[in-house]
Every structure is written in structure tokens, then in C-alpha cells.
TIZAKOL-732885 format. One line per 10 residues: their letters; for each residue x, y, z of C-alpha. Coordinates in pm, 1 decimal. Example, Ala and Ser with C-alpha at 12.3 -4.5 7.8 and 13.67 -1.06 7.14 Angstrom:
<nodes>
AS> 1230.0 -450.0 780.0; 1367.0 -106.0 714.0
</nodes>
This chain:
<nodes>
MFRGISLVCV> -1049.8 -1490.7 -362.2; -719.5 -1681.6 -289.5; -618.8 -1448.6 -8.3; -567.8 -1653.2 314.1; -596.6 -1956.6 167.0; -275.5 -2170.6 259.9; -137.6 -2412.8 17.9; 190.9 -2579.5 13.5; 365.7 -2637.0 -385.7; 699.3 -2703.8 -530.5
ILLPFFTRSL> 762.4 -2494.5 -814.2; 880.5 -2712.4 -1096.4; 1104.0 -2489.6 -1330.3; 1340.7 -2804.1 -1419.5; 1008.6 -2937.1 -1538.2; 991.5 -2632.5 -1829.7; 1207.8 -2777.1 -2064.3; 1081.7 -3149.9 -2073.7; 739.3 -2977.1 -2125.9; 810.2 -2786.5 -2396.3
GQDSLPPAIY> 1005.9 -3074.1 -2583.5; 689.5 -3266.5 -2621.5; 519.0 -2958.3 -2790.1; 583.6 -2769.1 -3127.1; 568.4 -2408.3 -3095.6; 404.7 -2158.7 -3320.8; 661.0 -1982.6 -3605.1; 712.6 -1680.4 -3403.8; 657.2 -1522.8 -3053.6; 732.7 -1147.3 -3064.5
LPDKYLTAVD> 779.3 -984.9 -2715.0; 818.2 -618.8 -2672.7; 1197.6 -496.2 -2523.1; 1008.2 -297.2 -2253.7; 818.4 -603.3 -2111.2; 1131.2 -763.2 -1927.2; 1236.2 -361.8 -1803.8; 895.4 -352.5 -1675.8; 869.3 -670.7 -1487.7; 1248.6 -631.1 -1345.8
KKVQNLDEQL> 1195.1 -276.5 -1238.5; 860.5 -363.8 -1094.3; 977.0 -706.0 -904.2; 1349.8 -540.3 -821.7; 1169.2 -224.5 -651.6; 950.1 -458.6 -452.9; 1245.8 -658.0 -350.7; 1443.9 -378.7 -234.3; 1142.2 -200.8 -20.0; 1071.3 -549.2 142.8
TKQTDAYLNA> 1426.1 -605.7 195.3; 1478.1 -260.5 364.5; 1127.4 -276.5 571.0; 1241.3 -607.3 724.6; 1544.6 -501.7 842.0; 1438.3 -220.7 985.1; 1124.4 -355.8 1136.9; 1365.6 -635.0 1307.6; 1662.4 -362.7 1406.0; 1328.9 -176.8 1585.1
LAKKEEKIRA> 1157.6 -507.5 1749.1; 1532.9 -585.9 1900.4; 1565.1 -242.5 2050.7; 1259.7 -251.5 2205.5; 1260.7 -638.6 2313.9; 1611.2 -523.4 2461.6; 1475.4 -211.6 2643.8; 1236.4 -474.9 2790.1; 1469.1 -723.1 2897.4; 1674.6 -414.8 3077.0
KLLKLDSSKA> 1347.3 -321.3 3280.5; 1291.2 -664.3 3357.0; 1674.3 -760.7 3494.6; 1606.9 -528.3 3828.2; 1324.2 -734.1 3915.8; 1355.6 -1077.2 3837.3; 1724.3 -1133.6 3650.2; 1710.6 -1476.0 3582.5; 1399.3 -1504.3 3442.8; 1504.9 -1225.8 3212.4
AQVFGETKKT> 1795.1 -1438.3 3131.9; 1608.5 -1711.1 3073.2; 1357.0 -1533.6 2838.1; 1556.4 -1287.2 2667.9; 1907.4 -1471.7 2647.7; 2075.2 -1278.4 2318.1; 1824.3 -1094.0 2187.9; 1958.4 -911.9 1915.8; 2151.2 -1180.4 1820.0; 1853.9 -1367.6 1757.6
YDQLSQKFNA> 1705.4 -1104.0 1548.2; 2010.9 -1023.5 1343.0; 2046.9 -1387.9 1233.2; 1674.7 -1314.4 1083.9; 1801.0 -1028.4 943.5; 2065.5 -1185.8 773.3; 1900.9 -1513.2 673.6; 1636.8 -1265.3 456.1; 1928.6 -1097.7 291.6; 2083.5 -1399.4 169.1
INGKTNAVFS> 1764.1 -1532.0 -20.9; 1804.0 -1601.8 -391.2; 1599.5 -1728.6 -660.5; 1838.2 -1986.7 -770.3; 1686.8 -2244.5 -560.2; 1346.1 -2405.5 -628.4; 1204.6 -2341.2 -230.2; 836.1 -2490.5 -101.4; 591.6 -2261.8 -104.4; 363.5 -2172.5 133.7
GDYLPYLDSL> 132.0 -1870.7 213.9; -94.4 -1650.2 34.7; -174.2 -1736.8 -382.1; -49.9 -1428.9 -559.4; -202.6 -1427.1 -925.1; 32.0 -1214.0 -1066.4; 340.6 -1393.4 -928.7; 219.0 -1737.7 -1088.7; 91.3 -1573.9 -1412.6; 446.6 -1394.6 -1423.5
QGTLGFLRNA> 692.4 -1643.3 -1340.9; 480.8 -1912.0 -1589.6; 541.8 -1668.3 -1869.6; 902.4 -1655.5 -1798.4; 974.3 -2012.8 -1784.7; 778.6 -2035.7 -2063.2; 942.4 -1795.9 -2292.7; 1249.6 -1867.4 -2153.6; 1236.7 -2227.1 -2325.6; 1129.8 -2043.2 -2663.4
KNIITKSKDI> 1340.8 -2099.4 -2950.0; 1198.1 -1877.8 -3152.5; 1119.3 -1517.9 -2983.7; 1099.0 -1210.7 -3203.3; 1295.5 -962.1 -3011.9; 1538.0 -628.0 -3033.8; 1735.3 -712.2 -2764.6; 2070.8 -989.1 -2856.0; 2072.6 -1127.4 -2491.8; 1721.5 -1243.8 -2459.3
QQRLDKSLEQ> 1769.8 -1563.6 -2335.3; 1992.1 -1446.5 -2031.4; 1740.2 -1118.6 -1962.3; 1491.2 -1421.9 -1906.9; 1708.8 -1608.5 -1703.3; 1762.2 -1316.0 -1472.2; 1409.0 -1178.7 -1503.6; 1330.4 -1524.8 -1399.1; 1554.8 -1581.9 -1062.8; 1449.1 -1232.9 -956.5
VKQLQNKLQK> 1050.2 -1300.7 -925.2; 1170.4 -1670.8 -765.3; 1373.3 -1425.6 -518.0; 1091.4 -1219.9 -468.3; 845.0 -1520.4 -396.2; 1094.5 -1681.4 -185.5; 1159.7 -1360.9 37.3; 775.1 -1293.8 86.3; 733.7 -1657.9 211.1; 1037.0 -1580.6 452.9
AEEIKAYVNQ> 852.6 -1265.3 562.3; 551.8 -1463.8 675.8; 762.4 -1691.9 839.5; 931.6 -1376.7 1055.8; 608.9 -1218.5 1128.0; 482.5 -1558.9 1287.0; 793.7 -1586.6 1497.4; 755.8 -1192.4 1602.6; 357.3 -1318.0 1676.4; 464.0 -1588.1 1877.1
RQEQLKRLLA> 754.5 -1394.1 2036.8; 466.8 -1134.9 2132.6; 286.2 -1372.0 2288.5; 563.3 -1505.6 2478.4; 652.1 -1178.8 2613.8; 299.1 -1062.5 2689.9; 266.7 -1385.6 2891.5; 541.8 -1293.5 3090.4; 492.0 -993.7 3157.3; 126.3 -1087.2 3275.1
NYTNLPRSVG> 319.1 -1288.4 3594.7; 384.6 -910.8 3744.6; 203.4 -681.9 3922.3; 449.2 -384.5 3987.7; 586.3 -344.3 3649.8; 742.0 -4.7 3604.7; 541.2 204.1 3330.8; 818.2 237.5 3093.6; 830.9 -185.5 3046.0; 436.6 -140.2 2897.4
KYFGKYQRQA> 520.4 133.8 2715.2; 792.5 -72.9 2520.9; 597.6 -320.2 2515.5; 288.7 -127.5 2362.8; 567.1 -3.2 2094.0; 648.4 -330.1 2036.7; 313.8 -477.7 1929.7; 268.9 -162.6 1697.3; 587.2 -259.7 1543.8; 467.8 -636.4 1501.3
YFYGQQIKEY> 166.5 -487.1 1345.7; 271.2 -255.6 1120.6; 533.9 -519.0 980.0; 264.4 -751.7 876.1; 103.9 -435.4 752.5; 343.4 -352.5 519.4; 407.4 -719.6 383.2; 37.1 -718.2 302.2; 100.8 -342.5 97.7; 377.0 -540.5 -117.6
KDALNDPDKL> 129.9 -841.5 -201.2; -137.2 -624.2 -277.4; 93.5 -438.9 -517.8; 218.8 -752.4 -650.1; -165.4 -819.8 -768.8; -198.8 -477.0 -918.4; -85.2 -567.1 -1290.4; 20.3 -354.5 -1534.6; -115.9 -312.9 -1945.6; 187.8 -443.6 -2067.9
LKKVLATLQT> 192.8 -800.6 -1852.0; -208.8 -846.6 -1992.6; -113.0 -748.8 -2345.2; 154.4 -1033.7 -2310.6; -64.9 -1269.9 -2137.3; -337.9 -1231.3 -2410.2; -93.0 -1280.3 -2671.6; 33.7 -1595.7 -2537.6; -297.2 -1711.2 -2483.4; -329.7 -1796.9 -2784.4
IPTFKKFMSR> -86.5 -2019.0 -2852.9; -183.3 -2381.9 -2736.1; 118.4 -2484.2 -2614.6; 134.9 -2216.7 -2333.5; -211.9 -2302.1 -2238.5; -137.6 -2684.7 -2187.1; 207.8 -2536.2 -2008.6; -1.1 -2331.2 -1804.4; -237.6 -2581.9 -1720.7; 16.5 -2822.3 -1618.7
YSMLAMLFPT> 270.8 -2663.3 -1413.4; 151.9 -2308.7 -1218.4; 68.8 -2309.6 -909.6; -305.5 -2278.7 -928.2; -310.9 -2631.3 -1147.9; -85.7 -2741.1 -875.9; -345.7 -2688.3 -647.2; -635.1 -2805.4 -873.7; -513.4 -3078.0 -1126.1; -819.3 -3086.7 -1303.3
ADNYDPTQVV> -815.3 -2741.7 -1411.0; -781.1 -2818.9 -1813.1; -930.3 -2501.0 -1858.5; -710.7 -2264.1 -1743.5; -701.2 -1926.2 -1807.8; -387.7 -1703.1 -1699.8; -536.0 -1387.7 -1830.0; -801.2 -1424.9 -1556.6; -600.2 -1529.5 -1292.2; -328.0 -1213.2 -1371.4
QGLSGRQQVM> -688.6 -998.8 -1318.9; -729.1 -1201.7 -961.9; -1031.7 -1337.9 -1136.4; -808.6 -1659.6 -1100.4; -1082.5 -1939.3 -1155.2; -1385.8 -1918.2 -957.2; -1550.8 -2150.7 -1204.8; -1240.1 -2407.1 -1151.8; -1224.7 -2364.5 -806.2; -1645.9 -2451.7 -802.0
SFIQGQTGMS> -1582.6 -2729.9 -1055.1; -1331.3 -2854.0 -807.0; -1537.1 -2858.1 -512.3; -1800.7 -2989.5 -717.5; -1594.8 -3307.1 -831.1; -1458.9 -3379.2 -497.4; -1741.7 -3360.5 -304.4; -2004.4 -3455.8 -575.5; -2201.2 -3170.2 -477.2; -2357.9 -3035.5 -809.8
NTNNLSAVQQ> -2686.9 -2900.6 -685.9; -2665.2 -2483.9 -601.0; -2863.2 -2574.8 -280.1; -2567.4 -2811.2 -169.8; -2322.4 -2582.8 -235.6; -2491.3 -2292.8 -37.6; -2506.3 -2526.3 248.4; -2169.1 -2554.9 281.0; -2110.1 -2176.4 277.3; -2403.8 -2170.4 530.5
NVGSAQSQVN> -2200.6 -2440.4 740.8; -1910.1 -2224.9 715.5; -2015.4 -1885.9 814.3; -2170.6 -2087.5 1138.0; -1804.3 -2237.3 1222.5; -1677.1 -1873.6 1181.1; -1930.1 -1704.3 1419.8; -1870.7 -1969.2 1646.9; -1463.5 -1904.3 1653.7; -1535.0 -1563.9 1681.3
ELRNRANQEG> -1730.0 -1633.0 1989.3; -1478.1 -1856.2 2159.8; -1185.3 -1547.7 2083.1; -1411.1 -1322.0 2247.7; -1452.1 -1532.0 2547.1; -1077.9 -1561.3 2587.2; -1021.5 -1244.8 2567.4; -1249.5 -1152.2 2845.3; -1122.3 -1413.6 3071.6; -731.6 -1211.6 2980.8
GSGDLAMPDF> -657.4 -1453.5 2677.7; -395.3 -1343.4 2414.7; -721.6 -1366.8 2159.7; -563.0 -1296.7 1801.2; -264.2 -1191.9 1794.3; -302.1 -1006.8 1442.9; -556.0 -771.3 1601.1; -324.5 -488.5 1789.4; -414.9 -306.0 2096.3; -456.7 -15.6 1969.6
KPDDMRTKSI> -623.5 210.0 1665.6; -395.6 139.5 1378.4; -307.4 409.7 1110.2; -233.0 191.0 783.6; -108.0 516.2 652.4; 208.4 453.5 774.3; 276.4 126.5 565.5; 160.5 297.8 241.4; 452.0 429.7 7.1; 446.8 809.0 -15.6
LKNLEYGTSF> 321.4 861.1 -320.8; -8.0 654.5 -239.3; 5.1 929.8 51.9; 0.0 1180.1 -202.9; -300.9 1411.9 -252.6; -356.5 1593.8 -600.5; -635.8 1899.1 -595.4; -714.8 2237.3 -702.9; -868.8 2545.3 -499.7; -1046.2 2791.7 -587.8
QSQRATNFFP> -1134.5 3165.3 -390.9; -1290.0 3479.3 -511.4; -1310.5 3833.5 -425.8; -1510.7 4179.8 -548.5; -1361.5 4460.2 -706.4; -1212.3 4697.8 -521.6; -1114.9 5053.6 -601.1; -743.0 4901.6 -605.9; -811.9 4553.9 -796.1; -1051.2 4434.9 -1016.7
AMSDVGFTLG> -1281.8 4152.5 -955.5; -1035.3 3810.1 -884.0; -1025.3 3471.3 -858.8; -762.2 3273.5 -735.3; -673.9 2934.6 -932.6; -416.2 2691.9 -691.8; -289.9 2392.2 -757.0; -231.4 2183.1 -422.6; -9.6 1902.1 -335.6; -112.6 1738.2 -33.6
YKPMKKSVIG> 101.1 1434.2 210.4; -156.3 1248.9 418.9; 112.7 1101.2 737.6; -209.5 977.3 902.6; -570.1 927.7 819.1; -640.8 1241.3 1037.2; -372.4 1490.3 923.3; -259.3 1594.9 577.9; 48.0 1853.8 520.0; 104.9 2041.9 156.9
IAIVGKIGWG> 211.2 2326.9 -32.1; -10.5 2504.1 -316.4; 129.6 2729.2 -574.8; -194.8 3033.3 -697.8; -233.1 3205.5 -1004.3; -431.9 3546.7 -998.8; -675.2 3606.9 -1266.2; -840.9 3926.5 -1286.0; -1207.2 3966.8 -1440.0; -1232.6 4330.9 -1458.1
EGWKHIKVTY> -1497.3 4599.8 -1267.9; -1812.3 4437.2 -1334.3; -2039.8 4244.0 -1600.5; -2025.6 4535.3 -1832.4; -1672.8 4570.5 -1805.2; -1534.6 4229.0 -1821.1; -1147.1 4176.9 -1911.7; -952.3 3868.2 -1824.3; -601.6 3995.9 -1697.3; -312.1 3814.1 -1539.8
QGVGFRFFSD> -315.3 3982.1 -1168.5; -0.4 3790.1 -987.0; 100.1 3445.3 -791.3; 78.7 3321.7 -440.3; 226.7 3032.4 -245.0; 91.3 2839.5 71.6; 153.4 2587.1 282.0; -143.1 2415.0 476.3; -245.4 2136.3 735.1; -543.8 1985.6 803.9
WKVPPIWGSK> -641.2 1781.4 1121.0; -977.7 1604.0 1139.9; -1176.3 1679.7 1425.5; -1428.4 1469.0 1603.4; -1814.5 1474.1 1493.1; -1970.7 1736.9 1639.5; -2299.6 1945.6 1572.9; -2446.9 1608.2 1380.8; -2159.9 1622.6 1125.9; -2066.5 1345.5 971.9
EGSLWLTAGA> -1746.8 1146.3 1092.7; -1429.1 1321.1 955.0; -1663.3 1552.8 752.9; -1460.1 1897.2 946.0; -1146.0 1907.3 975.9; -945.8 2212.8 1132.7; -731.9 2373.8 867.6; -466.5 2640.6 968.3; -153.9 2788.3 702.6; 71.7 3076.9 562.7
EMDYRKPVES> 37.2 3235.5 267.3; 225.9 3512.2 87.1; 90.2 3676.0 -240.9; 244.9 3879.9 -509.8; -76.0 4109.3 -597.3; 101.4 4276.4 -957.6; 194.3 4089.6 -1273.1; 548.7 3931.8 -1248.0; 756.1 4165.9 -1413.2; 1106.9 4025.6 -1350.6
LSVFKNYDLW> 1221.4 3736.8 -1122.2; 1355.8 3967.4 -886.7; 1020.0 4017.6 -684.6; 1063.1 3640.2 -541.0; 1380.0 3778.8 -375.5; 1206.9 4087.9 -190.7; 954.9 3919.0 45.4; 858.9 4306.0 129.1; 634.0 4282.5 -160.5; 442.4 3999.2 -67.2
TKSALVGITK> 98.0 4009.0 119.6; 156.2 3774.5 414.5; -160.2 3564.3 594.5; -190.1 3374.9 839.4; -512.1 3189.4 794.9; -699.3 2916.1 1058.8; -1053.7 2799.8 1002.9; -1300.3 2497.9 965.4; -1260.4 2314.2 622.4; -1608.4 2076.3 558.3
KFKAGKKVNG> -1490.7 1764.1 275.6; -1716.7 1555.8 130.8; -1760.9 1272.3 -132.3; -1773.2 1436.6 -479.0; -1727.4 1170.0 -727.3; -1605.2 817.2 -741.3; -1245.5 956.6 -708.6; -1326.8 1312.7 -603.6; -1369.8 1489.0 -290.3; -1429.1 1822.9 -253.1
SMAVLFDFLY> -1413.9 2089.4 -1.7; -1548.6 2417.1 167.5; -1347.5 2619.4 380.4; -1416.7 2889.9 558.9; -1086.1 3102.4 721.7; -957.8 3383.1 957.2; -710.8 3559.0 833.2; -503.1 3735.2 1139.1; -290.9 3965.6 972.4; -552.7 4120.2 731.7
QQHIPRTQPL> -519.8 4489.7 952.2; -173.0 4483.2 785.0; -266.6 4414.6 437.6; -225.7 4728.3 196.7; -453.6 4764.4 110.3; -661.6 4631.0 313.5; -845.0 4287.5 235.1; -1123.9 4105.2 378.4; -1056.2 3890.0 742.3; -1293.4 3625.3 618.9
VFRVGYTLN> -1164.8 3384.2 331.0; -1413.3 3166.1 185.4; -1258.9 2879.5 -46.1; -1349.0 2573.8 -214.8; -1140.1 2254.9 -378.7; -1145.5 1949.9 -528.3; -894.6 1683.2 -480.3; -808.8 1299.4 -622.0; -830.1 1009.2 -440.9
</nodes>
């Protein structure tokens, strides 16, 4: 609920020792060794990804801006020199400052409230000063210091990334106003500026992805927090020195286990608002919400009017249809599934079913590419002669493209499917069959797949495919292939 709420607070970690010195600790605090390992792995991984992506985006933005400058020099050299200056040097300095950020200093924090970082930093700060931790690690204090420093470094980099995003948005608006003054711009200038806008938008989306990953805590952190929550000293510590406590100093009933789950103190916030405004009546609070909604509607109306009159509107809104799959990690773009296909018994083969295990990758929302491994199961020659046998293996390569709604179908329910397959229709007796491709049956399939929701986290599919190589098969197979499947979201 705190996303989008801007706050400014100083992380007062130097006061941790003073706080702990005033209260006594319980006899012992057990800390699993794998806890710090898991924290370090997650934080370091996000730090490295954020740094790598920031460098890549800044380099790409510099190249796009340099191309715009080169084109504009031919039209208005003085204006181009004035607006662009040393473009690459500016972006290089941003990159250098970003890479130089560390966690040894306590910077003023501004930006979205991140519950995970708040709980994680408070927990590490508390444990760092505890003298009675039970652990198998001999250098626990050094590890805690290092972990806390890494967390602070990631926090500082996220703040700097927000500053870079703000600069890029301002720069985008400046370039937009500049180019609007010319009526005879080459089409290539508009092309480069469009790419600049895309890079700027996706950088903002990439930061959002990393923040979302931070707000998805693991079970180990929840378990450690639940244990520490039973210690009065820890609760008192968090109620004084967490970021949330600094924002709402009256929150004596602070619960860090709720913070890490993203449920950070809705009641605390409401209590704070009631205490500051004197509105204890539910109707009064509803009136405040209605006024906020009305104000938001007016802002949207003014923004739309500005767009109609040629204004910039909201810089965060792109002039194109973005595909947010681009900012997701490779693992989040993977689809795991199964497929099933059956055929009747023939003079050469028993009734068979192909059971495939698929792995797909979504480079965009409207396309999927993938591979599958297939096992062939024989069922015998009929109901009176059922016999389960192993009948071979197969490999598939496929690609799906979403087609526009036709024939009254729902958006995205129909996909164009194409693929190539190789099947070995006998039991594999030795690995040598994988070297002799003449023994394999080849297929080239094209058809339509209908995808539908089969469960909360499961999608179903039904495909009708035409095999262009069916006449080359010995023995000949059917030209049409009917296939069903399921994939995990």
C-alpha cells in the first residue's frame, strides 16, 4: 500500500548500539547459518542485475541521443551544440557515479517504501549488536556487518536509479520540445527518438521489477522475523528505528512480520491519520477517500487536455504499446507444460499416445518459442487386447504467435502454431539411433491453437495441426494432428 508514497528519512544505524545498550537481551538467539547465505545471495544478485542493466540502458540512451545530435547538426548546428553538448560524457558520469555507490554511508532515503528492505535492514542491525547469538559460524559478527553493508548498498543504488530515471524523463521532455520546433526533420530522427523513449520506459519498468522482487520475501526471513518478534527488545528496537517508525513515530504496535509480507500496518496508517486529523468516524475517512478520488479525476482530465493541446502529458506513459516481458528475468518468462496426442492402432503400430514435456520461452507477450521431449506409449490393438508398451521417443521445436480476435474469439485465445518434429517409432535399443537421423520420422506442422484458463495457475490448450510431410512417412500417417496440453503460469 506504500508504493508511490514518497518519504524522506535518515537510516540511523549508528544509534543501534545505544538502543541495545538500554535493554537486556534474552539468554540466546539462534540464527541459522543459511539465513545470511540466503540474504547475501538475493541482495547481491539484485545488486548485480541492477548495476548491469543501468549501465546497459545508459549506454543505449547515449547512443540514441548521439544519433539524434548527428542528424540535427545538419539542420541547426548551433542549437545542436547548445542542447547536446558532451552527451556521452554526461551518461558516462552517471554510470560511474552509480557504480561507485557503496553501503558504508547512511544516505538520506527517498522513494517508494520497500517493506522487505526495512525489515531486512532492521533485523541485521539488531543482530549485529547482539552478543548472544547461537550459530555454527565463527565469524558471525563480520558476516552480519558485510550483509548489512550489502543491503544498504542496494538501497542506495535503488535510490540513485530513481534519480537517473527522473533525469532521463526530464531529458526526454527537453528533446521532445526541441524536435517540435522543426517541421522538416528526417524520418530517422523520429525513429531514434522513439527508440530513446522505449529505452527510457523500459528502464523504469526494470527498476519496478527489481523492487517487486525485493518485496517477495522468502520463508527463511519470515521464520527469523517470527522468532525475533517474540523478543521484547527487538520489537522495541523496530518501533524506534525502522523506516516505517520514522514515518509514523506513534506506531508503538509495530509488527515487522506484517511489514515483510507487504501488509505493513494498514491499521497503523489509519490510526496515524485519525490521530493527526481527529477523524475517528468511518464516514469522515470515507469522505477523505472520495475527495482524493475526485482530485485524481481532475488531474487526469487536465493531463488529457494537455495531451490534446500538444503538451507532454505524463512522461511515464509511453507513446507505444510496451511489452513488459522485456524487463522480466529469463526464469519468469519460462513456461513449463505437458502435451498429449493419441492415434488409433494400425497394421504396423498399436494404439499410441504421445506424452510430451514442454519448455517454452516468452520473448514477448504475443509469442512463445520452445522445445519438447516426447515419450510414446502403446496401448495394444483394442479394448480386448490392452497391453502397455514403450514405443519410442520424439523431439519437438515449436513457436506460437497470438492472432487478433476473429470469429468472436476472446482476445489472445487463438494462436498460430508452427513447429518441426522428429520421432523414433521403435523402442530405443542403443544410443546409436540418435546419430542416424535417417531412422527418424520428420514432420513440419502448422495450425491453430486455442488457449484457455484451466485453473488458477494452469492454462490449457487444444491444437489442430497439418503435417506437410505426412506423405513422406513410411508407413504413411494422418495429415491432421490433434493435440491437447497444459502449461503452468
